[in-house]
MARNU-851406 format. One record per residue (C-alpha): residue number from 1; residue in one letter; y, z, x. Coordinates in Angstrom, 1 decimal. Last residue first. Layout:
// MARNU-851406
R pos code     yy     zz     xx
R NUM    a      Y      Z      X
...
END
This chain:
// MARNU-851406
R pos code     yy     zz     xx
R 220    r   -5.3  -14.3  -17.4
R 219    i   -5.9  -10.6  -18.2
R 218    v   -4.8   -7.9  -15.8
R 217    e   -6.6   -4.5  -16.1
R 216    c   -4.4   -1.6  -15.4
R 215    e   -4.9    0.8  -12.5
R 214    s   -1.6    0.6  -10.6
R 213    l    0.3   -0.2  -13.8
R 212    n    0.6    3.3  -15.1
R 211    l    3.0    3.1  -18.0
R 210    v    4.5    6.6  -18.3
R 209    g    6.0    8.3  -21.4
R 208    r    3.3   11.0  -21.7
R 207    e    0.6    8.2  -21.3
R 206    m    1.9    4.8  -22.4
R 205    v   -0.9    2.3  -22.9
R 204    a    0.1   -1.4  -22.3
R 203    r   -3.0   -3.6  -22.5
R 202    f   -2.3   -6.3  -19.8
R 201    f   -1.1   -9.9  -19.7
R 200    m   -0.9  -12.7  -17.1
R 199    p    1.1  -16.0  -17.5
R 198    q    0.0  -19.0  -15.5
R 197    i    2.4  -21.2  -13.6
R 196    e    0.8  -24.5  -12.5
R 195    g    2.6  -26.9  -10.2
R 194    d    1.1  -25.4   -7.0
R 193    e   -1.5  -22.8   -7.9
R 192    s   -0.8  -19.2   -6.7
R 191    y    2.3  -18.8   -8.9
R 190    d    0.7  -16.3  -11.4
R 189    f    3.3  -14.9  -13.8
R 188    d    3.7  -11.2  -14.7
R 187    y    2.4   -8.5  -17.0
R 186    l    3.2   -9.7  -20.4
R 185    m    2.2   -7.1  -23.0
R 184    f   -0.9   -6.4  -25.1
R 183    g   -0.6   -3.4  -27.5
R 182    l    1.9   -0.6  -27.2
R 181    d   -0.7    2.2  -27.4
R 180    k    0.8    5.7  -27.2
R 179    e   -1.0    8.6  -25.5
R 178    e   -0.4   12.2  -24.8
R 177    v    3.0   12.4  -26.5
R 176    a    4.7   15.7  -25.4
R 175    d    6.4   14.1  -22.3
R 174    y    7.5   11.2  -24.5
R 173    a   11.2   10.9  -23.7
R 172    t   10.4   11.0  -20.0
R 171    k   11.2   13.5  -17.2
R 170    v   10.8   12.3  -13.7
R 169    e    9.5   14.8  -11.1
R 168    g   10.6   14.7   -7.5
R 167    e   14.0   13.2   -8.4
R 166    e   15.5   10.8   -5.9
R 165    c   16.1    7.9   -8.2
R 164    l   18.5    5.4   -6.7
R 163    a   20.8    3.8   -9.2
R 162    v   20.9    0.7  -11.4
R 161    h   23.0   -0.3  -14.4
R 160    a   21.6   -3.2  -16.3
R 159    p   23.5   -6.1  -17.9
R 158    f   22.6   -7.4  -21.3
R 157    e   24.0  -11.0  -21.6
R 156    r   21.7  -12.1  -18.8
R 155    t   18.5  -11.6  -20.7
R 154    g   15.6   -9.2  -20.0
R 153    m   17.7   -6.2  -19.1
R 152    y   20.0   -7.5  -16.4
R 151    p   20.6   -7.1  -12.7
R 150    q   23.8   -8.8  -11.4
R 149    q   23.0  -10.7   -8.2
R 148    f   22.1   -9.7   -4.6
R 147    c   23.1   -6.1   -5.4
R 146    e   25.3   -3.3   -4.0
R 145    g   25.7    0.2   -5.6
R 144    r   26.2    1.8   -2.2
R 143    r   23.2    4.1   -2.4
R 142    l   21.0    1.4   -3.8
R 141    r   22.1   -1.1   -1.2
R 140    r   21.4    1.3    1.7
R 139    m   18.0    2.1    0.2
R 138    i   17.1   -1.5    0.0
R 137    i   18.3   -2.4    3.5
R 136    d   16.5    0.6    5.0
R 135    k   13.2   -0.3    3.2
R 134    f   13.4   -3.9    4.4
R 133    k   13.8   -2.8    8.1
R 132    g   11.1   -0.2    7.8
R 131    p    8.7   -2.8    6.3
R 130    n    9.1   -5.3    9.2
R 129    d   10.8   -8.6    9.8
R 128    s   11.8   -9.8   13.3
R 127    e    8.6  -11.8   13.8
R 126    n    8.9  -13.7   10.6
R 125    a    7.8  -12.8    7.1
R 124    k    6.5  -15.8    5.1
R 123    s    2.9  -14.6    5.1
R 122    t    3.9  -11.7    2.9
R 121    m    4.8   -8.0    3.5
R 120    n    4.1   -5.7    0.6
R 119    f    6.5   -3.8   -1.6
R 118    h    6.3   -0.6   -3.5
R 117    a    7.3    0.4   -7.0
R 116    s    8.4    3.2   -9.3
R 115    i   10.8    2.0  -12.0
R 114    v   12.6    4.8  -13.9
R 113    y   13.7    3.6  -17.3
R 112    e   16.6    3.9  -19.7
R 111    v   17.4    2.2  -22.9
R 110    d   20.2    2.6  -25.4
R 109    r   19.2   -0.2  -27.7
R 108    l   16.1   -2.5  -27.9
R 107    l   16.6   -5.8  -29.5
R 106    l   15.3   -7.7  -32.5
R 105    s   17.2  -11.0  -32.5
R 104    a   18.3  -13.3  -35.3
R 103    r   19.3  -16.9  -34.4
R 102    q   22.6  -18.8  -34.5
R 101    v   22.4  -22.5  -33.3
R 100    i   24.4  -24.3  -30.7
R  99    d   23.4  -28.0  -30.2
R  98    e   25.6  -30.1  -32.5
R  97    k   28.8  -28.2  -32.5
R  96    t   28.5  -26.9  -29.0
R  95    s   27.9  -30.4  -27.5
R  94    i   25.9  -30.2  -24.4
R  93    y   27.0  -32.2  -21.3
R  92    l   25.7  -34.8  -18.9
R  91    d   26.3  -37.9  -21.0
R  90    k   24.2  -40.9  -19.9
R  89    e   26.0  -43.8  -18.1
R  88    g   23.6  -44.7  -15.3
R  87    g   24.7  -45.2  -11.7
R  86    n   21.7  -43.8   -9.8
R  85    m   23.0  -40.2  -10.0
R  84    v   23.5  -40.7  -13.7
R  83    n   19.8  -41.6  -14.2
R  82    w   18.6  -38.7  -12.1
R  81    v   20.7  -36.3  -14.2
R  80    s   19.2  -37.8  -17.4
R  79    s   15.6  -37.6  -16.0
R  78    c   16.3  -33.9  -15.1
R  77    l   16.9  -33.4  -18.8
R  76    i   20.0  -31.6  -20.1
R  75    k   18.9  -28.9  -22.6
R  74    s   18.7  -28.4  -26.4
R  73    k   18.7  -25.4  -28.8
R  72    v   21.6  -23.6  -27.2
R  71    e   21.8  -20.0  -28.5
R  70    n   24.4  -18.0  -30.5
R  69    r   23.1  -14.5  -31.2
R  68    r   22.5  -12.5  -34.4
R  67    i   21.8   -8.7  -34.1
R  66    n   19.1   -6.3  -35.1
R  65    t   18.4   -2.9  -33.6
R  64    f   15.4   -1.2  -32.1
R  63    q   14.9    2.3  -30.6
R  62    i   12.3    3.5  -28.1
R  61    p   13.2    7.0  -27.1
R  60    k   14.8    7.5  -23.6
R  59    c   13.2    8.0  -20.2
R  58    v   10.4    5.6  -20.4
R  57    y    8.8    5.9  -16.9
R  56    i    7.4    2.7  -15.4
R  55    q    4.7    3.0  -12.8
R  54    d    3.3    0.9   -9.9
R  53    i    5.4   -2.3   -9.8
R  52    v    4.6   -4.5   -6.8
R  51    y    7.5   -6.0   -5.0
R  50    r    7.0   -8.9   -2.6
R  49    m    8.2   -9.3    1.0
R  48    g    8.8  -12.0    3.6
R  47    p   10.5  -14.3    1.2
R  46    h   13.4  -11.8    0.9
R  45    w   15.1  -10.3   -2.2
R  44    y   17.3   -7.3   -2.5
R  43    l   19.0   -5.8   -5.6
R  42    s   18.3   -8.7   -7.9
R  41    e   14.7   -8.6   -6.7
R  40    l   14.4   -5.0   -8.0
R  39    i   15.6   -6.1  -11.4
R  38    g   13.2   -9.1  -11.4
R  37    r   10.3   -6.8  -10.6
R  36    a   11.2   -4.7  -13.7
R  35    a   11.3   -7.8  -15.8
R  34    s    7.9   -8.8  -14.5
R  33    p    6.5   -5.4  -15.2
R  32    t    7.8   -5.6  -18.8
R  31    i   10.5   -3.2  -20.2
R  30    v    9.5   -1.3  -23.3
R  29    d    8.8   -1.9  -27.0
R  28    y    8.6   -5.7  -26.5
R  27    s   11.6   -7.6  -27.8
R  26    v   11.7  -10.1  -30.6
R  25    r   13.7  -13.3  -30.4
R  24    e   13.5  -15.5  -33.5
R  23    t   12.1  -19.0  -32.9
R  22    k    8.9  -19.0  -30.8
R  21    m    7.8  -15.4  -31.1
R  20    e    4.5  -15.5  -29.2
R  19    p    6.3  -15.2  -25.9
R  18    r    7.6  -11.6  -26.7
R  17    c   11.1  -11.4  -25.3
R  16    f   12.2   -8.4  -23.2
R  15    l   15.6   -8.0  -24.8
R  14    a   17.7   -4.9  -23.8
R  13    y   20.8   -3.2  -25.0
R  12    d   23.2   -0.4  -23.9
R  11    g   21.8   -0.2  -20.3
R  10    w   19.7    1.8  -17.9
R   9    v   17.9    1.6  -14.6
R   8    r   16.6    4.4  -12.3
R   7    v   14.9    3.2   -9.1
R   6    k   12.0    4.6   -7.1
R   5    i   10.9    3.1   -3.8
R   4    g    7.6    2.9   -2.0
R   3    y    6.7    1.2    1.3
R   2    g    3.5   -0.9    1.2
R   1    m    0.0    0.0    0.0
END
């Protein structure tokens, strides 16, 4: 196991989209491991390392709320960009009147988590890279409030606040609840095959407010 870190994240709203909901956006009950990894990567990312999420502590009660959001229903195709680069006359813009639609979303509100994770070195690390160097950079950025890019809670319109968690024992909102089954949840994406990205899922069972991911069974 690599070097460990513990980070507290919180925000007013969060939207960790369920992939089975094609039109209306519906959030999972808690942050997904892939979203947690994305938050850590927004603090510091390097090709020579990869974060592995060990535990997620749910520090505030799970609460949902409904809102309506404007979304773009179309996108500019790569083929259109290529056509214009080669002298074509296609339009490279999205018309707000024609392409923006309003959709309902079921969000989480007033969320807070503690992410316990570690990182492993990858084959892309060079001779000057080492775990101690990466750990120092991450800890320095957390203490200074610096980031590689703005961390967010599932979607970019819901920014996340991030701080170093130095507590020995993390209190959750469900310390008195022995077990809570949250059903199947997205774990992460498998990028091992070139050109094929495969989603991975796991059965999310929260024990006293903690998702233990170090022993979960991943289903592809």
